[in-house]
TIRO-2110 file (N, C-alpha, C; in Angstrom, 1 decimal):
// TIRO-2110
1.9, -5.5, 16.3, N, 1, A
3.0, -4.9, 15.6, CA, 1, A
3.2, -3.5, 16.1, C, 1, A
4.4, -3.2, 16.5, N, 2, A
4.7, -1.8, 16.9, CA, 2, A
5.7, -1.3, 15.9, C, 2, A
5.2, -0.4, 15.0, N, 3, A
6.1, 0.2, 14.0, CA, 3, A
5.5, 1.6, 13.7, C, 3, A
6.4, 2.6, 13.7, N, 4, A
6.0, 3.9, 13.4, CA, 4, A
7.0, 4.5, 12.4, C, 4, A
6.5, 4.8, 11.2, N, 5, A
7.3, 5.4, 10.2, CA, 5, A
7.9, 6.7, 10.6, C, 5, A
9.1, 7.1, 10.2, N, 6, A
9.7, 8.4, 10.5, CA, 6, A
9.4, 9.4, 9.4, C, 6, A
9.3, 10.6, 9.9, N, 7, A
9.2, 11.7, 8.9, CA, 7, A
8.0, 11.7, 8.0, C, 7, A
8.2, 11.9, 6.8, N, 8, A
7.1, 12.0, 5.8, CA, 8, A
6.9, 10.7, 5.1, C, 8, A
6.7, 9.6, 5.9, N, 9, A
6.5, 8.3, 5.3, CA, 9, A
5.2, 7.7, 5.9, C, 9, A
4.7, 6.6, 5.2, N, 10, A
3.5, 5.9, 5.6, CA, 10, A
3.8, 4.4, 5.4, C, 10, A
3.2, 3.6, 6.3, N, 11, A
3.3, 2.2, 6.2, CA, 11, A
2.0, 1.7, 5.6, C, 11, A
2.0, 0.9, 4.5, N, 12, A
0.8, 0.5, 3.8, CA, 12, A
0.8, -1.0, 3.7, C, 12, A
-0.4, -1.6, 3.7, N, 13, A
-0.6, -3.0, 3.5, CA, 13, A
-1.4, -3.1, 2.2, C, 13, A
-0.8, -3.8, 1.2, N, 14, A
-1.5, -3.9, -0.1, CA, 14, A
-2.7, -4.7, 0.0, C, 14, A
-3.7, -4.2, -0.8, N, 15, A
-5.0, -4.9, -0.8, CA, 15, A
-4.9, -6.1, -1.7, C, 15, A
-5.5, -7.2, -1.3, N, 16, A
-5.5, -8.5, -2.1, CA, 16, A
-6.7, -8.4, -3.0, C, 16, A
-6.5, -8.8, -4.2, N, 17, A
-7.7, -8.9, -5.1, CA, 17, A
-7.4, -10.1, -6.1, C, 17, A
-8.4, -10.8, -6.3, N, 18, A
-8.3, -12.0, -7.2, CA, 18, A
-8.7, -11.6, -8.6, C, 18, A
-7.8, -11.9, -9.5, N, 19, A
-8.0, -11.5, -10.9, CA, 19, A
-8.4, -12.7, -11.7, C, 19, A
-9.4, -12.5, -12.6, N, 20, A
-9.8, -13.6, -13.5, CA, 20, A
-9.8, -13.0, -14.9, C, 20, A
-9.6, -13.9, -15.9, N, 21, A
-9.7, -13.5, -17.3, CA, 21, A
-11.2, -13.4, -17.7, C, 21, A
-11.4, -12.9, -18.9, N, 22, A
-12.8, -12.8, -19.4, CA, 22, A
-13.5, -14.2, -19.4, C, 22, A
-12.7, -15.2, -19.6, N, 23, A
-13.3, -16.6, -19.7, CA, 23, A
-13.4, -17.3, -18.3, C, 23, A
-13.0, -16.6, -17.2, N, 24, A
-13.2, -17.1, -15.9, CA, 24, A
-12.0, -17.8, -15.3, C, 24, A
-10.9, -17.8, -15.9, N, 25, A
-9.7, -18.4, -15.4, CA, 25, A
-9.1, -17.5, -14.4, C, 25, A
-8.8, -18.1, -13.2, N, 26, A
-8.2, -17.3, -12.1, CA, 26, A
-6.7, -17.3, -12.3, C, 26, A
-6.1, -16.0, -12.3, N, 27, A
-4.7, -15.9, -12.6, CA, 27, A
-3.9, -16.1, -11.3, C, 27, A
-2.8, -16.8, -11.3, N, 28, A
-1.9, -17.0, -10.1, CA, 28, A
-1.2, -15.7, -9.8, C, 28, A
-0.7, -15.6, -8.6, N, 29, A
0.0, -14.3, -8.2, CA, 29, A
1.2, -14.0, -9.1, C, 29, A
1.9, -15.0, -9.7, N, 30, A
3.0, -14.7, -10.5, CA, 30, A
2.7, -14.2, -11.9, C, 30, A
1.4, -14.3, -12.3, N, 31, A
1.0, -13.8, -13.6, CA, 31, A
0.3, -12.5, -13.6, C, 31, A
0.1, -11.9, -12.4, N, 32, A
-0.6, -10.6, -12.4, CA, 32, A
0.2, -9.5, -11.8, C, 32, A
-0.1, -8.3, -12.1, N, 33, A
0.6, -7.1, -11.6, CA, 33, A
0.2, -6.9, -10.2, C, 33, A
1.1, -6.3, -9.4, N, 34, A
0.7, -5.9, -8.0, CA, 34, A
-0.3, -4.8, -8.1, C, 34, A
-1.2, -4.8, -7.1, N, 35, A
-2.2, -3.7, -7.1, CA, 35, A
-1.5, -2.4, -6.7, C, 35, A
-2.0, -1.3, -7.1, N, 36, A
-1.4, 0.0, -6.8, CA, 36, A
-2.3, 0.7, -5.7, C, 36, A
-3.1, 0.0, -5.0, N, 37, A
-3.8, 0.6, -3.9, CA, 37, A
-3.6, -0.2, -2.7, C, 37, A
-3.6, 0.5, -1.5, N, 38, A
-3.3, -0.2, -0.3, CA, 38, A
-4.0, 0.6, 0.9, C, 38, A
-4.0, -0.1, 2.0, N, 39, A
-4.6, 0.6, 3.2, CA, 39, A
-3.5, 1.1, 4.1, C, 39, A
-3.7, 2.3, 4.6, N, 40, A
-2.7, 2.9, 5.5, CA, 40, A
-2.7, 2.3, 6.8, C, 40, A
-1.6, 1.8, 7.3, N, 41, A
-1.5, 1.1, 8.6, CA, 41, A
-1.0, 2.0, 9.7, C, 41, A
0.0, 2.8, 9.3, N, 42, A
0.6, 3.8, 10.2, CA, 42, A
1.2, 5.0, 9.4, C, 42, A
1.3, 6.1, 10.1, N, 43, A
1.9, 7.3, 9.4, CA, 43, A
3.0, 7.9, 10.3, C, 43, A
3.9, 8.6, 9.6, N, 44, A
4.9, 9.3, 10.4, CA, 44, A
4.4, 10.6, 10.8, C, 44, A
5.2, 11.4, 11.5, N, 45, A
4.7, 12.7, 12.1, CA, 45, A
5.2, 13.9, 11.3, C, 45, A
5.6, 13.6, 10.0, N, 46, A
6.0, 14.7, 9.1, CA, 46, A
4.8, 15.5, 8.7, C, 46, A
5.0, 16.8, 8.3, N, 47, A
3.9, 17.7, 7.8, CA, 47, A
3.4, 17.3, 6.5, C, 47, A
4.2, 16.6, 5.6, N, 48, A
3.8, 16.3, 4.3, CA, 48, A
2.8, 15.2, 4.2, C, 48, A
2.7, 14.4, 5.2, N, 49, A
1.8, 13.2, 5.2, CA, 49, A
0.3, 13.7, 5.3, C, 49, A
-0.5, 13.5, 4.3, N, 50, A
-1.9, 14.0, 4.3, CA, 50, A
-2.9, 12.8, 4.5, C, 50, A
-2.4, 11.7, 4.8, N, 51, A
-3.3, 10.5, 5.0, CA, 51, A
-3.3, 10.1, 6.5, C, 51, A
-4.3, 9.3, 6.8, N, 52, A
-4.4, 8.8, 8.2, CA, 52, A
-4.7, 7.3, 8.2, C, 52, A
-4.5, 6.7, 9.3, N, 53, A
-4.7, 5.2, 9.4, CA, 53, A
-6.1, 4.8, 9.0, C, 53, A
-6.1, 3.8, 8.2, N, 54, A
-7.4, 3.3, 7.7, CA, 54, A
-7.8, 3.8, 6.3, C, 54, A
-7.1, 4.9, 5.8, N, 55, A
-7.4, 5.4, 4.4, CA, 55, A
-7.0, 4.4, 3.4, C, 55, A
-7.7, 4.3, 2.3, N, 56, A
-7.3, 3.5, 1.1, CA, 56, A
-6.7, 4.5, 0.1, C, 56, A
-5.5, 4.2, -0.3, N, 57, A
-4.7, 5.1, -1.1, CA, 57, A
-4.3, 4.4, -2.4, C, 57, A
-3.9, 5.3, -3.4, N, 58, A
-3.3, 4.8, -4.6, CA, 58, A
-1.9, 5.4, -4.6, C, 58, A
-0.9, 4.6, -5.0, N, 59, A
0.5, 5.0, -5.0, CA, 59, A
1.1, 4.8, -6.3, C, 59, A
2.3, 5.4, -6.5, N, 60, A
3.0, 5.3, -7.7, CA, 60, A
3.5, 3.9, -8.0, C, 60, A
3.6, 3.5, -9.2, N, 61, A
3.8, 2.1, -9.6, CA, 61, A
5.1, 1.5, -9.0, C, 61, A
6.2, 2.2, -9.2, N, 62, A
7.5, 1.6, -8.8, CA, 62, A
8.1, 2.3, -7.6, C, 62, A
7.3, 2.5, -6.6, N, 63, A
7.7, 3.2, -5.4, CA, 63, A
7.7, 2.3, -4.2, C, 63, A
8.3, 2.8, -3.1, N, 64, A
8.2, 2.1, -1.8, CA, 64, A
9.2, 1.1, -1.6, C, 64, A
9.3, 0.7, -0.4, N, 65, A
10.2, -0.4, 0.1, CA, 65, A
9.4, -1.5, 0.7, C, 65, A
9.5, -2.7, 0.3, N, 66, A
8.7, -3.8, 0.8, CA, 66, A
9.5, -4.3, 2.0, C, 66, A
8.7, -4.5, 3.1, N, 67, A
9.2, -5.1, 4.4, CA, 67, A
8.3, -6.2, 4.9, C, 67, A
8.8, -7.0, 5.8, N, 68, A
7.9, -8.0, 6.4, CA, 68, A
8.0, -7.8, 7.9, C, 68, A
6.8, -7.7, 8.5, N, 69, A
6.7, -7.6, 10.0, CA, 69, A
5.7, -8.6, 10.5, C, 69, A
6.1, -9.4, 11.5, N, 70, A
5.2, -10.4, 12.1, CA, 70, A
4.6, -11.3, 11.0, C, 70, A
5.4, -11.6, 10.0, N, 71, A
4.9, -12.6, 9.0, CA, 71, A
4.0, -11.9, 7.9, C, 71, A
3.7, -10.6, 8.0, N, 72, A
2.9, -9.9, 7.1, CA, 72, A
3.8, -9.0, 6.2, C, 72, A
3.4, -8.8, 4.9, N, 73, A
4.1, -8.0, 4.0, CA, 73, A
3.5, -6.6, 4.0, C, 73, A
4.4, -5.6, 4.1, N, 74, A
4.0, -4.2, 4.1, CA, 74, A
4.9, -3.4, 3.1, C, 74, A
4.5, -2.1, 2.9, N, 75, A
5.3, -1.2, 2.1, CA, 75, A
5.5, 0.1, 2.9, C, 75, A
6.7, 0.7, 2.8, N, 76, A
6.9, 2.0, 3.4, CA, 76, A
7.1, 2.9, 2.2, C, 76, A
6.3, 4.0, 2.1, N, 77, A
6.3, 4.9, 1.0, CA, 77, A
6.5, 6.3, 1.6, C, 77, A
7.2, 7.1, 0.8, N, 78, A
7.3, 8.6, 1.0, CA, 78, A
6.0, 9.2, 0.7, C, 78, A
5.7, 10.3, 1.3, N, 79, A
4.4, 11.0, 1.1, CA, 79, A
4.3, 11.4, -0.4, C, 79, A
5.4, 11.7, -1.0, N, 80, A
5.3, 12.1, -2.4, CA, 80, A
4.8, 11.0, -3.4, C, 80, A
5.0, 9.7, -2.9, N, 81, A
4.6, 8.6, -3.8, CA, 81, A
3.2, 8.2, -3.6, C, 81, A
2.5, 8.8, -2.6, N, 82, A
1.0, 8.6, -2.5, CA, 82, A
0.3, 9.5, -3.4, C, 82, A
-0.4, 9.0, -4.4, N, 83, A
-1.1, 9.8, -5.4, CA, 83, A
-2.4, 10.3, -5.0, C, 83, A
-3.2, 9.6, -4.2, N, 84, A
-4.5, 10.1, -3.8, CA, 84, A
-5.2, 9.1, -2.9, C, 84, A
-6.3, 9.5, -2.3, N, 85, A
-7.1, 8.8, -1.4, CA, 85, A
-8.4, 8.3, -2.1, C, 85, A
-8.7, 7.0, -2.0, N, 86, A
-9.9, 6.5, -2.6, CA, 86, A
-11.1, 6.8, -1.6, C, 86, A
-12.0, 7.6, -2.1, N, 87, A
-13.2, 7.9, -1.2, CA, 87, A
-14.3, 7.0, -1.4, C, 87, A
-15.0, 6.6, -0.4, N, 88, A
-16.1, 5.6, -0.4, CA, 88, A
-17.4, 6.2, -0.9, C, 88, A
END
């Protein structure tokens, strides 16, 4: 994939997680909320972008633009919509 976000934007891939209820029932994708954390795949060259490729970040709930590249789903977010970096 060759994609570089412009300006103060980042390309993110949402992390998949399987959710189960307290009784052990696995919830289907349609019944669960989308995760608000993702891995940074590419960043623009703007000065406001404070993340780098490979960082795990938390982003605002109703932000970003969903796109599909090479059969994979990604999100493009403005730097302002990235709330923080998850440290290991």
